[in-house]
C-alpha positions as CSV (number, residue, x, y, z in Angstrom):
1,X,0.0,0.0,0.0
2,X,2.8,2.4,-0.5
3,X,1.3,3.9,-3.7
4,X,-2.3,3.8,-2.4
5,X,-3.4,0.8,-4.5
6,X,-3.5,-2.9,-3.7
7,X,-0.7,-4.9,-5.2
8,X,-3.0,-6.9,-7.5
9,X,-4.1,-3.8,-9.4
10,X,-0.7,-2.1,-9.5
11,X,1.9,-2.9,-12.2
12,X,5.1,-1.4,-13.4
13,X,5.9,-1.7,-17.1
14,X,9.1,-3.6,-17.8
15,X,12.1,-1.5,-18.9
16,X,15.0,-3.2,-20.6
17,X,18.3,-2.9,-18.8
18,X,20.7,-1.4,-21.3
19,X,23.3,-0.4,-18.7
20,X,26.8,-2.1,-18.8
21,X,28.6,-2.9,-15.6
22,X,31.4,-0.4,-14.7
23,X,34.9,-1.4,-15.6
24,X,37.0,-2.6,-12.7
25,X,40.6,-1.4,-12.6
26,X,43.2,-4.2,-12.6
27,X,44.5,-3.4,-9.0
28,X,41.0,-3.1,-7.5
29,X,40.4,-6.8,-6.7
30,X,43.7,-7.1,-4.9
31,X,43.1,-3.9,-2.9
32,X,39.7,-5.3,-1.9
33,X,41.2,-8.6,-0.9
34,X,43.8,-6.8,1.2
35,X,41.1,-5.1,3.2
36,X,39.2,-8.3,4.0
37,X,39.6,-9.3,7.6
38,X,39.7,-13.0,6.8
39,X,42.5,-12.5,4.3
40,X,44.5,-10.3,6.8
41,X,44.0,-13.0,9.5
42,X,45.2,-15.7,7.2
43,X,48.3,-13.7,6.3
44,X,49.1,-13.1,10.0
45,X,48.7,-16.9,10.6
46,X,51.0,-17.7,7.6
47,X,53.6,-15.2,8.9
48,X,53.5,-16.8,12.3
49,X,53.8,-20.3,10.8
50,X,56.8,-19.1,8.8
51,X,58.4,-17.8,11.9
52,X,57.9,-21.1,13.7
53,X,59.4,-23.0,10.8
54,X,62.4,-20.6,10.8
55,X,62.8,-21.1,14.5
56,X,62.5,-24.9,14.1
57,X,65.1,-24.9,11.4
58,X,67.6,-22.9,13.5
59,X,67.0,-25.2,16.4
60,X,67.7,-28.3,14.3
61,X,70.8,-26.7,12.8
62,X,72.1,-25.9,16.2
63,X,71.5,-29.4,17.4
64,X,73.3,-30.8,14.4
65,X,76.2,-28.5,15.1
66,X,76.3,-29.5,18.8
67,X,76.4,-33.2,17.8
68,X,79.1,-32.7,15.3
69,X,81.2,-30.7,17.8
70,X,80.9,-33.4,20.4
71,X,81.8,-36.1,17.9
72,X,84.8,-34.2,16.8
73,X,85.8,-33.6,20.4
74,X,85.5,-37.3,21.2
75,X,87.7,-38.2,18.2
76,X,90.4,-35.7,19.4
77,X,90.1,-36.7,23.0
78,X,90.6,-40.4,22.1
79,X,93.8,-39.6,20.4
80,X,94.9,-37.3,23.2
81,X,94.2,-40.1,25.8
82,X,96.4,-42.5,23.9
83,X,99.3,-40.0,23.9
84,X,98.8,-39.1,27.5
85,X,98.7,-42.8,28.5
86,X,102.1,-43.1,26.8
87,X,103.3,-40.1,28.8
88,X,102.1,-41.7,32.0
89,X,103.9,-44.9,31.2
90,X,107.1,-43.0,30.4
91,X,106.9,-41.0,33.7
92,X,106.3,-44.1,35.7
93,X,109.3,-45.8,34.1
94,X,111.4,-42.7,34.8
95,X,110.2,-42.7,38.4
96,X,111.1,-46.4,38.8
97,X,114.6,-45.7,37.4
98,X,115.1,-42.7,39.6
99,X,113.9,-44.7,42.7
100,X,116.5,-47.4,41.9
101,X,119.2,-44.8,41.4
102,X,118.2,-43.2,44.8
103,X,118.3,-46.6,46.5
104,X,121.8,-47.2,45.0
105,X,122.8,-43.8,46.3
106,X,123.7,-42.3,42.9
107,X,121.1,-39.4,42.9
108,X,119.6,-37.1,45.5
109,X,116.1,-37.4,46.9
110,X,115.1,-34.2,45.1
111,X,115.4,-36.2,41.8
112,X,112.8,-38.7,43.3
113,X,110.5,-35.9,44.2
114,X,110.8,-34.3,40.8
115,X,110.1,-37.7,39.1
116,X,107.1,-38.2,41.4
117,X,105.7,-34.8,40.6
118,X,106.2,-35.5,36.9
119,X,104.4,-38.8,37.1
120,X,101.6,-37.3,39.2
121,X,101.1,-34.4,36.8
122,X,100.9,-36.9,33.9
123,X,98.3,-39.0,35.7
124,X,96.3,-36.0,36.6
125,X,96.3,-34.8,33.0
126,X,95.2,-38.2,31.9
127,X,92.3,-38.1,34.4
128,X,91.3,-34.6,33.2
129,X,91.3,-35.8,29.6
130,X,89.2,-38.8,30.5
131,X,86.8,-36.5,32.3
132,X,86.5,-34.3,29.3
133,X,85.9,-37.3,27.1
134,X,83.0,-38.4,29.4
135,X,81.5,-34.9,29.3
136,X,81.7,-34.9,25.5
137,X,80.0,-38.3,25.3
138,X,77.0,-37.1,27.3
139,X,74.2,-36.1,24.9
140,X,71.2,-33.9,25.7
141,X,68.4,-36.2,24.8
């Protein structure tokens, strides 16, 4: 009843639609997409996911580097232990010789003390290297 007549008696003559849709500039769809909240939210989520992937990659690379460093350290310490064991044996042999010379009266007691100090130092260094080797063989699981 907007025009004062019942709808059954009222009619509007059809008019053909000759209008053409307006042209849409090439950058318009992307500008519209950029303003949509769902697209902006998806972009933020993608950026956060990319950041997590980058953090994961860096963590994995750091872990690989730590493992490689420990393996290299183990290889070097194994060689160092062999050399230090030889040094300990040489120091103990020298101590035995100096002890025999002291008992025979051919050297002073200071020579025995020096040989004992040398043997002790070699054994102490061997123990330190063995400790370092144990530390390098412990993995952070």
